[in-house]
N, C-alpha and C positions, 0 to 999 in steps of 0.2 A: 504493499499500499504506500509505503514511503517513496519507494523508487520502482515504478512499474517497468522500467527499461532494464532492470537487473537481470543479468544472466548468471546462473550458478549451477553447480553440478554435484553429483554424489554417486559413489560406488558402493554397492553392498556385495555380500557374498553370494546370495542366491535370489535376490529380488523379493517380490511379494509372493513368496510360495511357502509350502509346508516346511521347507528347510531354512526359513528366514531366521530362526532363532539359533541355528547351528553355527559353529565357528566358520567365518568366511576366509578360508585360507587357500593358497594356490593348489597345493597337492590335493586337498579334499575336493576342490572344484574340478580338477583333472579327473579324479576318480569317479565323480558322478556324471561327468559329461560324455563319457564314451570314448574319449581320447585315449586313455590308457588301453583300453581293449583293442583299439585300432592300430596301436604302435607296437613295432616289434615283429618277430617271426611267428609262424603258426603255433610252435610248441612253447613259446616263451610265456611267462606269466604276464599279467597286465603290466605295462611299462610306462612310467611317466616320462615326459620330455625332460631333457637335461638342463632346463632353465625355467624360470617362473613365468610360463606362458600366459596363464590366466591374468596375473598381475599386469604384465606388459600389455597385452591385448586389450584389456579393460581400460587401462590408461589412455591407450590410443583412441579407443572408441569414445571415451568421454571428451577427449580433446577435439575430435571431429564434430561431436555433437555441440560442443560449446562454441566452436568456430561457426558452425551452420546457424546457431542461434544469434550470434553476434552480427552475422550478415543480415539476418532477418530484422534485427533491431535497427541496423543501419538503413533498411528499406522502409522503416516506419512501423514495424511490428512491435508488440510488447515483448518484454524479457520472458524467460521461462526457466524452469528447473529441468536440467538434463539428468536422467537417471540411466544407469547401467549396472551390470553385476558381472562377477567373475564367470558365472555359469552361462550368461547370455553371450559373453565375449567368446567362450569357447565353443558354444553351439553355432554362433556365426562363423567362426573359424573353420568349422567342418561343413560349410554350406554345400560344397561340391559333392562330397561323398554322401551326405545326408539326403541331398536332392536325388541323387542316383538311387539311393536306397528306397526312398519313397515312391519314385517313378517306376521302380522295379517290383512293385507289389510287396515290399517288406522283406526281400530276400537279402540275407546278410552276405557280404563278400567274405572271401577267405583270405587271411593274411598269407603273405609270401611264405613259402616252405622253408627255405634255407637262408634267406636274407630279408630283413625288414625293408618294404618298399611300399609303393602306393597300392592299396588293396584292390582297386579296380583296373589297374594297368598290368597286362600279362608280361610274361617273361619275353625278353631277358631283362626287363626293367628291375633294377636293383644294384646291390653293391657286392663286389667279388674280391676275394684275396688275391694278391700278386706276390711275386717273389720277395718284394721289399716294402709292401704296403697294400693299398686298397685301390680298386678301380670301380668307379660309378658308371653304369651302363643305362642310357636312357632309350632313345629312339633309334631304330636301325631301319635302313631301306627295306631289307628283307631278312628273314632268318637264314635263308640259303646263302646270302652274301656274307653274313656273320660267320656261318659255318665254314665257308671257304677261307676267309681271312684268318680265322682263329685255328684252322686245321682240326675242326670237330665234325667228321663226316657223320657221326651218330645224330647230329641235329637235323640232317636232311630229311628224314621221314616226317618230322614235325613241321618242316617248312612247307610241305605239300598241303598242309591243312590251313585254311584261312585263319588269320589271327583271331577274329571274332568267334571261331569255333574250337579253338585249342582248349583242351581240358587237362593238359599235362604240364602245368606251370612248374610244378616241383621237379619234374623229371628234366625239363630244359635247364632250369637253374642249376640242378646238380651237375649236368654235363659241362656247363660253362665254369662252374666252381671248381671242377676237377682240372680244367685246362688252364685257367688263369695263373695258377702258382708257377707255371713254367717260365714266365717272363717277368721282368720288372714292370712297375707301372709306366715308366717312360717309354719302354719297348712296345707295350701294348698301345699307348697313345700314338706312337710313330706309325703303327700299322693301321689303326682304326680311324683316326681323325682324317686322314687324307681320303678315305673311302666314305665320308660323310656319315660315319657312325657317331651318334651323339654320346660322348663320354668325357670323363674328367677324373683327374687324380683327387683323392680324398685328403684334405689337409687338416692337420691340427692348428692350433692357434699360432705357435711359433712359426710354422711353415707359411701360414696365411699372411702374418705380419711381415715376413721377410720377402714376400713376393713383390715383384715390380708392379703388378696390378694394384695391391693394396697401397703401395707407396704413392702411386698416381692419384689414388682416391683422397689422399690427405685427410683421413678421418680422425686423426689424433690431435686435438688442439693442445697447445701448451699454455698453461696458466702462469702468467708472469708473477714471480715472487713467491709462488707457493711451493716450489720444489717438488711438484708432482704433475703427472699427466692424467687426463681424463679421456 
């Protein structure tokens, strides 16, 4: 009443639900959202993400809502109260797979058999061990092309089946996982990337920060006089 143009916001754990009185904490929100069930390989237990995903995503959602409300105020609208929650942020985060699930008559996807990857994208999509690290494989022109490049003739029978009809994801992944340790990650990239195989090395933080790509992004600001970097 004092300031009708005021924009403000709040984040709760679970919004106006039966869970409203329970602790609103990141791990607990991940547990209730379905995200833990979706993450990891088929025989893994429920697996949380390795960062505070609910906290981060809810903060971003709140910031976007506040900015939208401020634009509205600038165009003559009244202020408003922006509300979100940890659980809503994680549900929104899963919009792609949840939409697929709902449009598919409630049929649950299967998690990857030997490597955690997108539940709705078939093999070879996933992460595979190499002689010195890990290789991420995404899109391929064809499974036959991959079989030839990687020297895995056992993949060819699967290549004869349209990707949408393949039901042997675990078998395909196992064949690739058996082959990838024969070379280093760099050696595989040298073979696969020129053939338009979408792939990448898997980096830890030290390797990421040491890369030329990260240096070009200049994402580490130096705070003068504080003796620390953020």
